[in-house]
N, C-alpha and C positions, 0 to 999 in steps of 0.2 A: 515347509517354508511358508513365511508370511505371504498372504495375498495382498498385492498392491494394485489399486485401481489407477489408471492413467486416463485423465480427461483432457482431450485436445481442444483448443479453441482457435487455432490459427497462429498468426505471428510469423516473424522471420524464421523461426526454427522450422516452419512448415513450408517455406517459400521456395519456388523454383522460377528460373528466368522464363518469361513468356515473351517471345519475340514479337508477337502480334500486339502486345500491350506496352512494349518498350521498357520492360523492367520485371522485377521479381514480384510474384503474387502468391498468396497461400494456395498450395496445390497438394502437398503431401498429406495424405489422410492418416487416420489413427493407426491403421494396420501397417502402413509404410514406416511410420515412426517406430512402431513396435519391432519391426524387422531389424532395426539398428541395434537392438539389445541382444546380448548373448542369452541363450535359452536357460542357462543355469542360474541366472542372477536371482530370480525370485519367481513365485507364482504370480503372473501378471495378467490382468484383463485391461482392455483398452476400449474407449468409446469416444466418439466425436461429438462435442457439444455444439460447436460452430466452427467456422473457418474464416476468421476476420483478422485484419491488422488491428492491433489493440488501440491505435489512434482513432479507430471508428467505433470503439465501444461507447455505449450510452450507460447512464446510471442503471437503467433497467437490465442491460446486459450483465453488468457487474452483479446485480442482485440475483439474476437467474443463475449465474455461475455459482454464487454462494449457496443458493438453495439446492443445486445439484450436488454440491460437495456435502452438504448436511445429509441429504438423502442417501448418498453413497456410503458415508461413514456410519449410518444407522444400521447397516447390515453387519451381522455378527461375523461373517466370513471375510470381511475386509479389515486389514490391519492399518492401512494408511492410504493416502491418495496423493498423486502428483498431478498438478495442473500445468499444462504447457500453454504459453501465450506469448504475445508480443511484449517486448521490453519497454515500450513507450510508457505504459501505465502499469507496469508490473508491480511497482512498489505500492500504488494505491489499491490495486486489486488484492494484493497480499495483506495489506493492513486491514482492509475490510474483513477478510477471512479471519484474521487474527482476533479482532474484537467482536465478531458475531458468531463464530462457530465454536460451540462449547465442548465438543468432543475432545477427549484426551488423546485420541489417535493422531498421528502425525499428518499435517497438511504441508505439502511442499509445492512451491511455485518455481517454475524454471522457464527458460527460453533460450534464445540464441542471438548472436550478433551477425553471423554470416548465414547466407542462404544456402540451400542444398546444392545450388549450382556453382558455388564458389569453392576454390581450393581451400582446404582446412576447415570445412564446415564442422563446428564444434557441437552441433545440436545433439548428436548421438552420445557424446561424452557427458554433456550436461544431463541428459535424460537418464543415462546409466547411474550417474552419481545421485540423482534425485530419487530414483527407485531404491537405491541402497539406504539412503537416509530415511525414506518413508517406511522401509521394511524393518528398521532397527527398533528394538524395544527401548533403546537409550534416548530416543527422541520423543517418546510419549510425554505429554504434558508441557511441551515446549511451545505450543501454539503453532502459528504458521511460520514456516521457514522458507527462505529463498536460497536456492542452491545453483551456483554457476562456478565454473573454473575450480571445482573441488573445494570451494568454500561454502560454509553453512552460515547464513546470516539470519538474524531475527527480523521479522517483518517490520517491527517498530523502528529499527535503526537504519535499515538498508536504503540506499538511494542510487539512482543512476547518475554517474558523475561525468561521463564522456559520451559524445554522440556516436563514436565509431569503435572505440577500443573494446577488445574482448574482456579486458579487466575493468569494465565500467562500473560494476556494482560494488559499492563500498559501504561499510558501516562507519561513518565518520565519527571520530571521537571515541569509539569503543572497539572497533574491529569485529571480525566474525565471531560467532559463538562456538564454532567448531570447524573442523576440516576433515576431508577425506585424505588419509595419508597411506598410500599403498593399499594394503588389505584391511586397514583399520579406519573406523570412524571415531574421531576424537572430539568430544564435547567439553568445552572449557568453561562455559557459563550456562546457568539456568535462570531465566528471567521470571519474575512474578507475573502471572497472567491477570488480565482484566477484561471482562466481557461487558458489552453494552447490550441490554436485553431489548433490542429493537425488532420490529417485525417488517420493517420497510426502511427506505431511505427518503429523507426529505430532499427532493431534487433541486429546490430553489435556493441554493446556497452558492454565493459567489466568492471569488478569491481576488483580492486586490494587492498588488505588489507596489510598495512605495519607492519612489526614486527622488533624487534631489529636485527640489522646487515644484513638485507635483501639487496641484490643488486637490481639493476634496470632492471634485465633481462626481466621480464614480460613486462615492459613498452617499452623496446627496441624492443621486438618482436611485440608488438602491433603497434609500429611505422613502422616497416618493412612491416607489413601487411596492412598499410594504413587504420587502423581502424578509423572511423570518430569521435568517442568519447570514453572517458574512465573516470571512477570515481576512485579516489584514496582516500582510508580511511587512513588518516595520524594520526600522534601522537598528542595527546592533542588538543590545540586550533588552530593547523595549523602548524605542523613542520615535516620536512622530513630530513633524513640524508643528509649531504652536497653532497655526491656522486650521489644523485638523481637529483640535480639541473640542470646539463648540459643536461640530457635527457629530463627533463620537458621543458626546454627552447627550445630544438630542436623540441619537439612534438608540442608545441604551435606555433612555427614559421612555422611548416609544415602544419598548419591549423587544427590540431586535437583539438577538444573541450575537454580540460582537466578540470574536475570538482573535487574540493577538499572538502572533508568532514572529520569529526573526527571519529576515531574508538571508541571514548568514547560513552557510551550509551545515554548521554544527554549533552546539551550545544552547543552553536554556535561556528563557526570558528572565532577566533581572538586571538592574543597575542601581547604583547608589547616588545618582545625580539629583541636583535640586533645581535645574532649570526647567522652564515650561515645556511640556510635551514629553518629559522623561517618564520612566517607569512609574514613579510614585503618582504622577498625575493620571496615568492610564488606570492604575489600580483604584484610585479614588472614584473613577467614573463607574466602576462595576463591570468592566470588560472581563472576559474570561481569558486566562493565559493557557497556551498550548504546550507549556514546558519546552521540551526539545523536539517536538514534532515539526517537520517542515510544513510548508503551506498546503500542498496537496493532501497530505495525510491528516492535517488538522481539519481540512474541509470534510474528508470522509468521516472523521470522528464526530464533527458537528452534525453532519447529515444523519448519522445514526442516533446521536444524542437527542436531537430534536424530536424524532419519532418516539424514542423511549420516554422522553419527558412528558409528551402528551398522553401516552398510553398509561403511564404509571402515576401521573399527576404529581411529579416532582420537578423542582427547578432544573433547567439545563445545566446549571453550575454543578449539580450533584455528580455529573459524569465527567467533570473536569477536575474538581478539587480532590477527588479520591484517587485519581489516576495520574494526573499530570501536574507534578509539583516542581 
């Protein structure tokens, strides 16, 4: 049987109610999570990387997890890896793995919405499904996958859509790439992979979400601080209030990588309007468009692209034009 590594990092899937602290905290260790699996599912090894709620992750934490994944997959006896973590930033962590881990071996991220103290804890079922996906030869070359509720999602598309629901992870606009159906793993789509050859992440990248009537003060502040990159979640298919345009032009002219994505939960950046501040005006300034990536993933993409751009002496746009259309 294929050997699957399980790396635990904490999150709700590992949490138990702690009366002294007034709520659930990460307490279940790697071996305790392993005990929830039937012994015949696969040859499994498990190790604990950390025990944190993912809302407490730093950029350094994400990169350390990524490096541990790369190190584990480099072993010839490991066929795939499952990473358990909190769901708060699961989509960002999974997207980072997707664009920076070059191995063809399956990488699966999973978690849970209920703690081990609650009736109906689904962590064991999600972990079991994830091990099955990571052990399957049919998932080689698919990049990083997110598996919950017996659905297999591409890291590029999946997002957390509800604060409490077990059915929170959705690939809006596309649907899951596969499902676990009884004793079978069904894969319906295979996505073209794209890697960003970075060796670190640029941490100083901000995300600004526009809302009606907002002024451009946050962007002006970022410009004054010489922030190397920023992501703007704009209206619709690519529209900003006209009073933002001067500062956006100034930021691009100053060498800041300004990435534009939509605040809408699905759909790519594009429109055919002619009024000031619409897509054509943004394109004329030289901003970078994030395609259909949401804001948090576009930020991860930019953080990786800025490092790769410096190291390879190529424009940051190189890592957007080829991948995000």
